[in-house]
TORTI-314207 format. One record per atom (N, C-alpha, C): residue in one letter; x, y, z. Coordinates in nm, 3 decimals, padded with zeros to 5 digits. Each point is the difference from the previous one (the first is absolute). Layout:
! residues N
[atom "A",[X,Y,Z]] ...
//
This chain:
! residues 190
[atom "M",[00.085,-00.119,00.000]] [atom "M",[-00.085,00.119,00.000]] [atom "M",[00.089,00.124,00.000]] [atom "K",[-00.020,00.089,-00.099]] [atom "K",[00.076,00.124,-00.007]] [atom "K",[-00.075,00.111,00.072]] [atom "N",[00.071,00.070,00.087]] [atom "N",[-00.060,00.106,00.080]] [atom "N",[00.010,00.135,-00.069]] [atom "I",[-00.110,00.073,00.009]] [atom "I",[-00.008,00.139,-00.045]] [atom "I",[-00.017,00.085,00.126]] [atom "V",[00.078,00.107,00.009]] [atom "V",[-00.013,00.095,00.110]] [atom "V",[-00.047,00.131,-00.061]] [atom "L",[-00.109,00.055,00.055]] [atom "L",[-00.059,00.123,-00.050]] [atom "L",[00.027,00.117,00.094]] [atom "F",[00.030,00.114,-00.057]] [atom "F",[00.011,00.126,00.074]] [atom "F",[-00.109,00.093,-00.052]] [atom "A",[-00.073,00.064,00.091]] [atom "A",[-00.104,00.096,-00.038]] [atom "A",[-00.008,00.109,00.106]] [atom "S",[-00.057,00.114,-00.040]] [atom "S",[-00.013,00.112,00.094]] [atom "S",[-00.145,00.039,00.025]] [atom "G",[-00.092,-00.044,-00.084]] [atom "G",[-00.136,00.050,00.011]] [atom "G",[-00.106,-00.108,-00.002]] [atom "G",[-00.101,00.025,-00.084]] [atom "G",[-00.118,-00.085,-00.005]] [atom "G",[00.026,-00.143,-00.042]] [atom "G",[00.096,-00.017,-00.089]] [atom "G",[00.041,-00.135,-00.036]] [atom "G",[-00.085,-00.071,-00.103]] [atom "S",[-00.060,00.073,-00.095]] [atom "S",[-00.082,-00.069,-00.099]] [atom "S",[00.085,-00.090,-00.089]] [atom "N",[00.120,00.043,-00.037]] [atom "N",[00.088,-00.087,-00.079]] [atom "N",[00.046,-00.119,00.083]] [atom "A",[00.036,00.024,00.124]] [atom "A",[00.042,-00.110,00.088]] [atom "A",[-00.113,-00.102,00.014]] [atom "E",[-00.123,00.050,00.013]] [atom "E",[-00.114,-00.090,00.012]] [atom "E",[-00.017,-00.085,-00.126]] [atom "Q",[00.015,00.063,-00.117]] [atom "Q",[-00.010,-00.076,-00.125]] [atom "Q",[00.107,-00.109,-00.007]] [atom "I",[00.120,00.034,00.045]] [atom "I",[00.111,-00.096,-00.002]] [atom "I",[-00.029,-00.114,00.098]] [atom "M",[-00.047,00.032,00.120]] [atom "M",[-00.033,-00.104,00.098]] [atom "M",[-00.112,-00.090,-00.053]] [atom "R",[-00.100,00.059,-00.062]] [atom "R",[-00.110,-00.078,-00.057]] [atom "R",[00.052,-00.092,-00.111]] [atom "Y",[00.081,00.054,-00.088]] [atom "Y",[00.053,-00.075,-00.114]] [atom "Y",[00.079,-00.122,00.045]] [atom "F",[00.082,00.018,00.104]] [atom "F",[00.087,-00.110,00.043]] [atom "F",[-00.060,-00.084,00.112]] [atom "S",[-00.120,00.033,00.046]] [atom "S",[-00.059,-00.074,00.112]] [atom "S",[-00.027,-00.146,-00.034]] [atom "Q",[-00.018,-00.031,-00.125]] [atom "Q",[-00.027,-00.138,-00.042]] [atom "Q",[00.122,-00.068,-00.063]] [atom "S",[00.112,00.071,-00.006]] [atom "S",[00.120,-00.055,-00.065]] [atom "S",[00.063,-00.110,00.084]] [atom "K",[00.049,-00.099,-00.068]] [atom "K",[00.073,-00.109,00.066]] [atom "K",[00.151,00.022,-00.005]] [atom "T",[00.043,00.106,-00.069]] [atom "T",[00.144,00.022,-00.017]] [atom "T",[00.050,00.135,00.052]] [atom "H",[-00.092,00.096,00.018]] [atom "H",[00.040,00.134,00.045]] [atom "H",[-00.100,00.048,00.105]] [atom "K",[00.052,00.076,00.098]] [atom "K",[-00.093,00.057,00.099]] [atom "K",[00.052,00.134,00.052]] [atom "V",[-00.095,00.084,00.040]] [atom "V",[00.037,00.123,00.069]] [atom "V",[00.025,-00.039,00.145]] [atom "A",[00.124,00.014,00.042]] [atom "A",[00.042,-00.048,00.131]] [atom "A",[-00.001,00.109,00.107]] [atom "L",[00.008,00.127,-00.042]] [atom "L",[00.010,00.109,00.096]] [atom "L",[-00.040,00.130,-00.068]] [atom "V",[-00.074,00.084,00.074]] [atom "V",[-00.032,00.135,-00.045]] [atom "V",[00.059,00.097,00.101]] [atom "L",[00.077,00.095,-00.049]] [atom "L",[00.063,00.101,00.084]] [atom "L",[-00.056,00.137,-00.033]] [atom "A",[-00.023,00.081,00.102]] [atom "A",[-00.053,00.135,-00.020]] [atom "A",[00.071,00.097,00.093]] [atom "N",[00.017,00.121,-00.049]] [atom "N",[00.063,00.106,00.078]] [atom "N",[-00.105,00.091,00.064]] [atom "N",[-00.125,-00.046,00.001]] [atom "N",[-00.110,00.079,00.054]] [atom "N",[-00.092,-00.094,00.077]] [atom "Q",[-00.011,00.021,00.129]] [atom "Q",[-00.081,-00.092,00.082]] [atom "Q",[-00.149,00.007,-00.034]] [atom "N",[-00.043,00.104,-00.071]] [atom "N",[-00.139,00.013,-00.041]] [atom "N",[-00.024,-00.040,-00.146]] [atom "A",[00.100,-00.058,-00.063]] [atom "A",[-00.012,-00.038,-00.141]] [atom "A",[-00.108,-00.106,-00.018]] [atom "G",[-00.086,00.022,-00.095]] [atom "G",[-00.107,-00.095,-00.030]] [atom "G",[00.051,-00.137,-00.041]] [atom "V",[00.122,-00.003,-00.053]] [atom "V",[00.057,-00.128,-00.044]] [atom "V",[00.011,-00.100,00.115]] [atom "L",[00.013,00.048,00.122]] [atom "L",[00.016,-00.091,00.114]] [atom "L",[-00.125,-00.085,00.022]] [atom "A",[-00.118,00.061,-00.008]] [atom "A",[-00.124,-00.076,00.014]] [atom "A",[-00.018,-00.096,-00.116]] [atom "K",[00.041,00.043,-00.120]] [atom "K",[-00.011,-00.087,-00.117]] [atom "K",[00.090,-00.122,00.014]] [atom "A",[00.120,00.020,00.053]] [atom "A",[00.090,-00.112,00.024]] [atom "A",[-00.059,-00.095,00.104]] [atom "E",[-00.056,00.056,00.104]] [atom "E",[-00.061,-00.082,00.105]] [atom "E",[-00.111,-00.087,-00.058]] [atom "A",[-00.078,00.054,-00.093]] [atom "A",[-00.109,-00.076,-00.063]] [atom "A",[00.053,-00.120,-00.078]] [atom "Y",[00.123,00.009,-00.046]] [atom "Y",[00.063,-00.111,-00.073]] [atom "Y",[00.094,-00.081,00.089]] [atom "N",[-00.004,00.026,00.129]] [atom "N",[00.087,-00.071,00.097]] [atom "N",[00.148,00.016,-00.033]] [atom "V",[00.037,00.118,-00.047]] [atom "V",[00.140,00.030,-00.031]] [atom "V",[00.056,00.081,00.116]] [atom "P",[00.113,-00.042,00.057]] [atom "P",[00.062,00.076,00.109]] [atom "P",[00.036,00.142,-00.045]] [atom "T",[-00.001,00.092,00.094]] [atom "T",[00.034,00.139,-00.030]] [atom "T",[00.107,00.052,00.095]] [atom "L",[00.067,00.104,-00.043]] [atom "L",[00.096,00.070,00.085]] [atom "L",[-00.012,00.149,-00.031]] [atom "V",[-00.020,00.079,00.105]] [atom "V",[-00.001,00.145,-00.012]] [atom "V",[00.134,00.050,00.052]] [atom "F",[00.060,00.092,-00.074]] [atom "F",[00.134,00.048,00.038]] [atom "F",[00.008,00.151,-00.019]] [atom "T",[00.102,00.058,00.062]] [atom "T",[00.027,00.143,-00.015]] [atom "T",[00.103,00.021,-00.111]] [atom "K",[00.014,00.124,-00.041]] [atom "K",[00.102,00.033,-00.100]] [atom "K",[00.140,-00.036,00.051]] [atom "D",[00.024,00.025,00.129]] [atom "D",[00.130,-00.037,00.057]] [atom "D",[00.023,-00.150,-00.007]] [atom "E",[-00.104,-00.077,00.032]] [atom "E",[00.014,-00.147,-00.004]] [atom "E",[00.022,-00.051,-00.143]] [atom "L",[-00.055,00.073,-00.098]] [atom "L",[00.023,-00.037,-00.140]] [atom "L",[00.147,00.016,-00.036]] [atom "N",[00.062,00.101,00.058]] [atom "N",[00.137,00.035,-00.041]] [atom "N",[00.109,-00.051,00.094]] [atom "N",[-00.037,-00.062,00.112]] [atom "N",[00.106,-00.043,00.093]] [atom "N",[00.022,-00.151,00.004]] [atom "G",[-00.058,-00.073,-00.096]] [atom "G",[00.020,-00.145,-00.006]] [atom "G",[-00.111,-00.082,00.064]] [atom "F",[-00.086,00.063,00.079]] [atom "F",[-00.109,-00.070,00.067]] [atom "F",[-00.092,-00.069,-00.102]] [atom "V",[-00.042,00.076,-00.101]] [atom "V",[-00.091,-00.055,-00.101]] [atom "V",[00.070,-00.108,-00.081]] [atom "L",[00.123,00.023,-00.039]] [atom "L",[00.076,-00.101,-00.075]] [atom "L",[00.003,-00.133,00.074]] [atom "R",[00.024,00.003,00.129]] [atom "R",[00.005,-00.125,00.078]] [atom "R",[-00.135,-00.072,-00.005]] [atom "H",[-00.108,00.073,00.008]] [atom "H",[-00.133,-00.062,-00.007]] [atom "H",[-00.026,-00.058,-00.139]] [atom "V",[00.039,00.074,-00.103]] [atom "V",[-00.019,-00.050,-00.137]] [atom "V",[00.080,-00.128,-00.020]] [atom "Q",[00.124,-00.002,00.046]] [atom "Q",[00.086,-00.117,-00.018]] [atom "Q",[-00.061,-00.125,00.062]] [atom "A",[-00.071,00.016,00.109]] [atom "A",[-00.062,-00.116,00.067]] [atom "A",[-00.103,-00.069,-00.089]] [atom "F",[-00.053,00.070,-00.101]] [atom "F",[-00.100,-00.057,-00.090]] [atom "F",[00.059,-00.047,-00.133]] [atom "N",[00.130,00.016,-00.019]] [atom "N",[00.069,-00.048,-00.119]] [atom "N",[-00.078,00.029,-00.128]] [atom "P",[-00.024,00.126,-00.031]] [atom "P",[-00.085,00.031,-00.114]] [atom "P",[00.069,-00.028,-00.134]] [atom "A",[-00.078,-00.056,-00.091]] [atom "A",[00.045,-00.013,-00.138]] [atom "A",[-00.016,00.133,-00.072]] [atom "L",[-00.097,00.081,00.049]] [atom "L",[-00.026,00.130,-00.061]] [atom "L",[-00.055,00.095,00.107]] [atom "I",[00.049,00.124,-00.004]] [atom "I",[-00.051,00.107,00.086]] [atom "I",[-00.075,00.096,-00.091]] [atom "V",[-00.124,00.028,00.036]] [atom "V",[-00.088,00.079,-00.086]] [atom "V",[-00.043,00.126,00.074]] [atom "L",[00.027,00.115,-00.060]] [atom "L",[-00.048,00.127,00.054]] [atom "L",[-00.132,00.032,-00.069]] [atom "A",[-00.106,00.003,00.077]] [atom "A",[-00.135,00.021,-00.054]] [atom "A",[-00.061,00.122,00.070]] [atom "G",[00.035,00.118,-00.052]] [atom "G",[-00.046,00.121,00.066]] [atom "G",[00.082,00.034,00.122]] [atom "F",[00.129,-00.028,-00.006]] [atom "F",[00.091,00.031,00.110]] [atom "F",[00.064,00.134,-00.029]] [atom "L",[-00.010,00.095,00.092]] [atom "L",[00.036,00.138,-00.030]] [atom "L",[00.137,00.044,00.049]] [atom "L",[00.066,-00.077,00.084]] [atom "L",[00.133,00.039,00.047]] [atom "L",[00.108,-00.046,-00.097]] [atom "K",[00.111,00.071,00.002]] [atom "K",[00.116,-00.044,-00.079]] [atom "K",[00.046,-00.134,00.054]] [atom "F",[00.017,-00.095,-00.090]] [atom "F",[00.034,-00.135,00.043]] [atom "F",[00.148,-00.006,00.033]] [atom "P",[00.037,-00.063,00.113]] [atom "P",[00.139,00.005,00.046]] [atom "P",[00.095,-00.088,-00.082]] [atom "A",[00.121,00.051,-00.014]] [atom "A",[00.102,-00.069,-00.079]] [atom "A",[00.035,-00.136,00.059]] [atom "D",[-00.008,-00.017,00.133]] [atom "D",[00.040,-00.129,00.057]] [atom "D",[-00.093,-00.113,-00.045]] [atom "I",[-00.129,00.029,-00.014]] [atom "I",[-00.093,-00.104,-00.046]] [atom "I",[00.018,-00.023,-00.150]] [atom "I",[00.018,00.108,-00.076]] [atom "I",[00.022,-00.014,-00.144]] [atom "I",[00.124,-00.086,-00.027]] [atom "S",[00.108,00.027,00.072]] [atom "S",[00.123,-00.076,-00.024]] [atom "S",[-00.009,-00.143,00.053]] [atom "A",[-00.082,-00.025,00.101]] [atom "A",[-00.018,-00.137,00.051]] [atom "A",[-00.083,-00.085,-00.096]] [atom "Y",[-00.082,00.066,-00.084]] [atom "Y",[-00.088,-00.071,-00.093]] [atom "Y",[00.013,00.060,-00.140]] [atom "P",[00.119,-00.011,-00.060]] [atom "P",[00.021,00.062,-00.133]] [atom "P",[-00.093,-00.063,-00.104]] [atom "G",[-00.065,00.087,-00.076]] [atom "G",[-00.089,-00.047,-00.104]] [atom "G",[-00.127,-00.066,00.051]] [atom "R",[-00.029,00.019,00.129]] [atom "R",[-00.119,-00.063,00.057]] [atom "R",[-00.088,00.099,00.076]] [atom "V",[00.019,00.130,-00.025]] [atom "V",[-00.085,00.103,00.058]] [atom "V",[-00.064,00.076,-00.115]] [atom "I",[-00.135,00.000,-00.003]] [atom "I",[-00.070,00.066,-00.109]] [atom "I",[-00.102,00.099,00.056]] [atom "N",[-00.039,00.093,-00.087]] [atom "N",[-00.097,00.104,00.037]] [atom "N",[-00.096,00.019,-00.116]] [atom "I",[-00.118,00.051,00.030]] [atom "I",[-00.093,00.042,-00.105]] [atom "I",[-00.016,00.151,00.011]] [atom "H",[00.002,00.065,-00.116]] [atom "H",[-00.013,00.147,-00.005]] [atom "H",[-00.120,00.034,-00.087]] [atom "P",[-00.084,00.095,00.044]] [atom "P",[-00.123,00.031,-00.073]] [atom "P",[00.019,00.098,-00.116]] [atom "A",[00.099,-00.026,-00.082]] [atom "A",[00.024,00.081,-00.120]] [atom "A",[00.096,-00.078,-00.089]] [atom "L",[00.018,00.050,-00.120]] [atom "L",[00.092,-00.062,-00.094]] [atom "L",[00.137,00.064,00.019]] [atom "L",[00.083,-00.065,00.083]] [atom "L",[00.135,00.053,00.022]] [atom "L",[00.076,-00.002,-00.132]] [atom "P",[00.092,00.093,-00.021]] [atom "P",[00.062,00.088,00.100]] [atom "P",[-00.080,00.126,00.033]] [atom "N",[-00.115,00.020,-00.063]] [atom "N",[-00.081,00.118,00.031]] [atom "N",[-00.065,-00.013,00.138]] [atom "Y",[-00.007,00.109,00.070]] [atom "Y",[-00.074,00.011,00.126]] [atom "Y",[00.055,-00.091,00.109]] [atom "G",[00.130,-00.016,00.004]] [atom "G",[00.063,-00.076,00.107]] [atom "G",[00.078,00.092,00.091]] [atom "G",[00.055,-00.058,00.105]] [atom "G",[00.086,00.076,00.090]] [atom "G",[-00.067,00.030,00.133]] [atom "K",[00.076,00.063,00.086]] [atom "K",[-00.046,00.032,00.135]] [atom "K",[-00.127,00.085,-00.007]] [atom "G",[-00.098,-00.039,00.078]] [atom "G",[-00.125,00.074,00.007]] [atom "G",[-00.100,-00.033,-00.109]] [atom "M",[00.040,-00.082,-00.096]] [atom "M",[-00.090,-00.036,-00.109]] [atom "M",[-00.065,-00.135,00.030]] [atom "Y",[-00.113,00.006,00.065]] [atom "Y",[-00.077,-00.120,00.033]] [atom "Y",[-00.148,00.036,00.000]] [atom "G",[-00.084,-00.099,-00.017]] [atom "G",[-00.144,00.016,00.012]] [atom "G",[-00.055,00.118,-00.079]] [atom "M",[-00.083,00.077,00.066]] [atom "M",[-00.070,00.111,-00.066]] [atom "M",[00.095,00.106,-00.054]] [atom "H",[00.120,00.011,00.058]] [atom "H",[00.098,00.096,-00.053]] [atom "H",[00.032,-00.036,-00.145]] [atom "V",[00.018,-00.130,-00.025]] [atom "V",[00.029,-00.047,-00.136]] [atom "V",[-00.120,00.024,-00.091]] [atom "H",[-00.117,-00.042,00.043]] [atom "H",[-00.119,00.011,-00.085]] [atom "H",[-00.032,00.145,-00.033]] [atom "R",[00.019,00.089,00.097]] [atom "R",[-00.024,00.143,-00.022]] [atom "R",[00.099,00.054,-00.105]] [atom "A",[00.127,-00.038,00.012]] [atom "A",[00.101,00.047,-00.095]] [atom "A",[-00.029,-00.051,-00.141]] [atom "V",[-00.040,-00.124,-00.012]] [atom "V",[-00.034,-00.057,-00.131]] [atom "V",[-00.115,00.079,-00.062]] [atom "L",[-00.103,00.027,00.079]] [atom "L",[-00.116,00.073,-00.049]] [atom "L",[00.036,00.144,-00.037]] [atom "E",[00.077,00.066,00.085]] [atom "E",[00.040,00.140,-00.027]] [atom "E",[00.084,00.012,-00.126]] [atom "N",[00.076,-00.105,-00.031]] [atom "N",[00.082,00.002,-00.122]] [atom "N",[-00.078,-00.044,-00.123]] [atom "K",[-00.128,-00.033,00.021]] [atom "K",[-00.089,-00.040,-00.110]] [atom "K",[00.054,-00.121,-00.076]] [atom "D",[00.061,-00.093,00.072]] [atom "D",[00.048,-00.123,-00.064]] [atom "D",[-00.120,-00.080,-00.049]] [atom "P",[00.012,-00.060,-00.118]] [atom "P",[-00.112,-00.079,-00.053]] [atom "P",[-00.013,-00.137,00.067]] [atom "E",[00.105,-00.041,00.070]] [atom "E",[-00.004,-00.130,00.067]] [atom "E",[00.084,00.004,00.127]] [atom "S",[-00.026,-00.097,00.086]] [atom "S",[00.084,-00.024,00.117]] [atom "S",[00.016,-00.151,00.007]] [atom "G",[00.037,-00.051,00.117]] [atom "G",[00.016,-00.143,00.011]] [atom "G",[00.075,-00.039,00.124]] [atom "I",[00.060,-00.117,-00.007]] [atom "I",[00.076,-00.052,00.113]] [atom "I",[00.139,-00.043,-00.046]] [atom "T",[00.092,00.006,00.093]] [atom "T",[00.134,-00.052,-00.021]] [atom "T",[00.036,-00.087,00.120]] [atom "I",[00.036,-00.123,-00.026]] [atom "I",[00.055,-00.088,00.102]] [atom "I",[00.149,-00.004,-00.027]] [atom "H",[00.079,00.029,00.105]] [atom "H",[00.145,00.012,-00.020]] [atom "H",[00.075,-00.052,00.120]] [atom "Y",[00.127,-00.033,-00.024]] [atom "Y",[00.088,-00.037,00.110]] [atom "Y",[00.032,00.125,00.081]] [atom "V",[00.025,-00.019,00.128]] [atom "V",[00.033,00.111,00.089]] [atom "V",[00.151,00.012,00.011]] [atom "N",[00.049,00.122,-00.017]] [atom "N",[00.142,00.027,00.025]] [atom "N",[00.009,00.114,00.101]] [atom "D",[00.115,00.062,00.009]] [atom "D",[00.021,00.102,00.102]] [atom "D",[-00.070,00.133,-00.029]] [atom "N",[-00.057,00.017,-00.118]] [atom "N",[-00.067,00.125,-00.037]] [atom "N",[-00.148,-00.025,-00.026]] [atom "Y",[-00.083,00.093,00.042]] [atom "Y",[-00.145,-00.012,-00.022]] [atom "Y",[-00.030,-00.025,-00.149]] [atom "D",[-00.069,-00.109,-00.029]] [atom "D",[-00.060,-00.026,-00.131]] [atom "D",[00.100,-00.006,-00.115]] [atom "E",[00.125,-00.038,00.028]] [atom "E",[00.100,-00.004,-00.106]] [atom "E",[00.049,-00.141,-00.031]] [atom "G",[-00.052,-00.102,00.067]] [atom "G",[00.043,-00.136,-00.026]] [atom "G",[-00.048,-00.049,-00.136]] [atom "N",[00.063,-00.106,-00.050]] [atom "N",[-00.034,-00.055,-00.131]] [atom "N",[-00.149,-00.037,-00.006]] [atom "I",[-00.060,00.032,-00.113]] [atom "I",[-00.142,-00.025,-00.020]] [atom "I",[-00.022,-00.147,-00.034]] [atom "I",[-00.098,-00.061,00.067]] [atom "I",[-00.039,-00.138,-00.022]] [atom "I",[-00.120,-00.007,-00.093]] [atom "F",[-00.098,00.088,00.023]] [atom "F",[-00.126,-00.005,-00.073]] [atom "F",[-00.066,00.136,00.000]] [atom "Q",[-00.060,00.037,-00.114]] [atom "Q",[-00.082,00.121,-00.007]] [atom "Q",[-00.128,-00.031,-00.075]] [atom "Q",[-00.105,00.070,00.039]] [atom "Q",[-00.128,-00.010,-00.070]] [atom "Q",[-00.064,00.138,00.003]] [atom "S",[-00.050,00.043,-00.115]] [atom "S",[-00.062,00.133,-00.006]] [atom "S",[-00.151,-00.012,-00.012]] [atom "V",[-00.065,00.113,00.028]] [atom "V",[-00.145,00.010,-00.012]] [atom "V",[-00.033,00.140,-00.051]] [atom "P",[-00.090,00.011,-00.101]] [atom "P",[-00.038,00.134,-00.047]] [atom "P",[-00.080,00.074,00.107]] [atom "L",[00.016,00.130,00.002]] [atom "L",[-00.067,00.081,00.102]] [atom "L",[-00.123,00.072,-00.054]] [atom "D",[-00.059,-00.053,-00.105]] [atom "D",[-00.122,00.057,-00.054]] [atom "D",[-00.104,00.012,00.110]] [atom "G",[-00.060,00.116,00.013]] [atom "G",[-00.107,00.019,00.097]] [atom "G",[00.046,00.027,00.142]] [atom "C",[00.130,00.002,00.024]] [atom "C",[00.051,00.028,00.136]] [atom "C",[00.004,00.150,00.023]] [atom "L",[-00.079,00.046,00.096]] [atom "L",[-00.008,00.143,00.029]] [atom "L",[00.067,00.037,00.131]] [atom "T",[00.023,-00.101,00.087]] [atom "T",[00.060,00.027,00.131]] [atom "T",[00.112,-00.100,00.026]] [atom "P",[00.089,00.032,00.094]] [atom "P",[00.103,-00.097,00.037]] [atom "P",[-00.061,-00.132,00.049]] [atom "E",[-00.116,00.009,00.063]] [atom "E",[-00.067,-00.121,00.048]] [atom "E",[-00.043,-00.090,-00.116]] [atom "D",[-00.041,00.061,-00.112]] [atom "D",[-00.035,-00.078,-00.120]] [atom "D",[00.122,-00.075,-00.052]] [atom "V",[00.114,00.070,-00.004]] [atom "V",[00.125,-00.063,-00.044]] [atom "V",[00.036,-00.114,00.096]] [atom "A",[-00.012,00.026,00.128]] [atom "A",[00.035,-00.100,00.101]] [atom "A",[-00.079,-00.128,-00.019]] [atom "L",[-00.128,00.010,-00.030]] [atom "L",[-00.083,-00.120,-00.018]] [atom "L",[00.048,-00.084,-00.117]] [atom "K",[00.035,00.066,-00.110]] [atom "K",[00.049,-00.075,-00.116]] [atom "K",[00.135,-00.066,00.029]] [atom "V",[00.088,00.072,00.066]] [atom "V",[00.133,-00.054,00.032]] [atom "V",[-00.012,-00.113,00.101]] [atom "L",[-00.084,00.017,00.100]] [atom "L",[-00.017,-00.104,00.102]] [atom "L",[-00.052,-00.131,-00.062]] [atom "A",[-00.089,00.011,-00.097]] [atom "A",[-00.048,-00.121,-00.068]] [atom "A",[00.115,-00.074,-00.066]] [atom "L",[00.093,00.073,-00.061]] [atom "L",[00.118,-00.062,-00.060]] [atom "L",[00.088,-00.066,00.106]] [atom "E",[00.019,00.070,00.112]] [atom "E",[00.084,-00.055,00.108]] [atom "E",[-00.057,-00.133,00.048]] [atom "H",[-00.130,-00.002,00.026]] [atom "H",[-00.062,-00.122,00.052]] [atom "H",[00.003,-00.113,-00.101]] [atom "E",[-00.012,00.034,-00.127]] [atom "E",[00.001,-00.103,-00.105]] [atom "E",[00.139,-00.061,-00.020]] [atom "H",[00.103,00.083,00.001]] [atom "H",[00.132,-00.046,-00.044]] [atom "H",[00.101,-00.031,00.111]] [atom "F",[-00.007,00.071,00.113]] [atom "F",[00.106,-00.013,00.101]] [atom "F",[00.014,-00.144,00.052]] [atom "P",[-00.108,-00.066,00.042]] [atom "P",[00.017,-00.137,00.051]] [atom "P",[00.057,-00.096,-00.106]] [atom "R",[-00.045,00.015,-00.124]] [atom "R",[00.047,-00.088,-00.108]] [atom "R",[00.149,00.019,-00.027]] [atom "V",[00.045,00.126,-00.001]] [atom "V",[00.142,00.028,-00.023]] [atom "V",[00.084,-00.056,00.115]] [atom "I",[-00.050,00.012,00.123]] [atom "I",[00.071,-00.059,00.115]] [atom "I",[00.015,-00.150,-00.019]] [atom "E",[-00.107,-00.065,-00.040]] [atom "E",[00.006,-00.145,-00.022]] [atom "E",[00.100,-00.036,-00.110]] [atom "E",[00.001,00.076,-00.108]] [atom "E",[00.095,-00.026,-00.107]] [atom "E",[00.144,00.015,00.049]] [atom "L",[00.027,00.102,00.079]] [atom "L",[00.135,00.020,00.053]] [atom "L",[00.041,-00.118,00.090]] [atom "L",[-00.092,-00.045,00.084]] [atom "L",[00.029,-00.113,00.088]] [atom "L",[00.024,-00.127,-00.080]] [atom "N",[-00.077,-00.021,-00.105]] [atom "N",[00.019,-00.117,-00.083]] [atom "N",[00.131,00.004,-00.078]] [atom "E",[00.042,00.121,-00.040]] [atom "E",[00.127,00.015,-00.070]] [atom "E",[00.119,-00.035,00.089]] [atom "Q",[-00.016,00.015,00.131]] [atom "Q",[00.110,-00.033,00.091]] [atom "Q",[00.035,-00.148,-00.007]] [atom "D",[-00.095,-00.083,-00.045]] [atom "D",[00.024,-00.143,-00.011]] [atom "D",[00.080,-00.036,-00.125]] [atom "N",[00.003,00.090,-00.096]] [atom "N",[00.066,-00.030,-00.130]] [atom "N",[00.144,00.046,-00.001]] 
//
C-alpha cells in the first residue's frame, strides 16, 4: 500500500476528492492530513474518512517537527491541496520528485507569493483572459516554479465574477487531481 500525505490550509474540497477517490483503492491510500490551521474544514473531512490529522504551527513546519511526522508515514507522494504556506526545503529534499501542488491557473501565469484562490481568479478576470485552468506541478524552493506535470484549460465564457471563474477551475481540479496523483504513483512502479 502506497501512502499519500496531504497538506491543506482551508476547507479541503480537493483533499476530500482525493480521499474519496482513494478510499476504495487496494494499492494507494491517504495516510495523513496535515493542516496549519486548527479551524480548517479539511480536518473534519479527514475525520469522516478515518484519516489521521496533524495540526501544526509555522514554526513546527520549519523546525523539523512536521518532517518527523511525515517520515513516520513513509509517503510515496506528498500532495499540497490548497496549502498556503511556503513549503520547507527540508521536506522537499527528503522527498525529491515526490512533492506536488495544484495551482488554480495556467502557470507560469498568475503564480508566485500571494497568488492563490480568489486572488488568482480576480487577476485572470481583470486581465480579460479567455481561459483559465489548473496546473499540477512538482514543488521546489520557489512558489509555483516546479516542473509542470499536467495542465488543463477551461474557457471563461459567461464568467462575470471571480467566483464564476473559481467554479469552473474547481471542477477541473476535482476531475483531474486524483487521477494525476494515481498516475504518478503508478509510474513509481515502472
